[in-house]
C-alpha positions, 0 to 999 in steps of 0.5 A, a space after each residue: 521550464 514549467 514547474 507544473 511538470 515537476 508537480 506532475 512528477 511528484 504526484 505520479 511518483 507518490 501514487 505509484 508508491 501508494 499502489 506499491 504499498 496497497 494494491 500491487 501484490 505479486 502472487 506466485 505458485 507456492 504453498 499458499 497458492 497451491 492452485 498455481 504451478 510452483 514458481 508461476 506468477 499469477 498476477 501478470 497483466 491488467 486482469 490480475 495485477 492491479 495498479 492505481 487508476 485516476 479514481 484513486 488519486 485523492 481529491 484534495 492532493 496539494 503539492 507545492 514547490 519551494 520558491 526561489 530555491 535554485 538547483 544548479 544540477 537540474 532544471 527545476 530539479 526535475 531529475 530528482 523530484 520523484 524518488 522522495 515522493 515514492 518513499 513518502 508514500 509509505 506513510 499511507 501504509 503506516 496510516 492504514 496499519 495505525 487505523 487497524 491497530 486503533 480498531 483492534 484496540 477499540 475491540 479489546 484485541 491488544 496483541 501485536 499483529 503483522 501487516 506486510 506490504 502491500 496492505 490489500 483490502 483483503 489483508 486489512 479486512 482480516 487484520 481487523 478481526 471481528 465476528 466475520 473473521 472469527 467465523 472465517 478463520 476459527 475461534 482458536 486463531 481469532 485475533 492472531 491474524 498475521 496479515 502476510 497470509 498466515 495465522 
């Protein structure tokens, strides 16, 4: 068997997980989304539900396999290489949260903040809390953004 198949499985699973923690947001009709009928799923299909594309794959993306590490239960371990890669992709979410926290500390916003997955561009922008977000959400709630959509 070709080990490049396993490498492709690892890359694909990692990017699937990156999508899960950054862009794949389910939007249902509820109190936050009153423009939708209750229980109706808005994010269905490629027009509203986003997944990573080939442009989202890092340019420098290095995957390697252990040499001379046989697995008697599978051919080149192809039955079990994807699952660890999906869980490893959560590091992307925590790197984003740490970057937001660093930005907030640099701007004297030391309060704890919540960032729920997926860390969409909108949630990241609002969690950074600056003069733009202050105007958007109001002075009294500035710096206390809960990135689950509430303040």
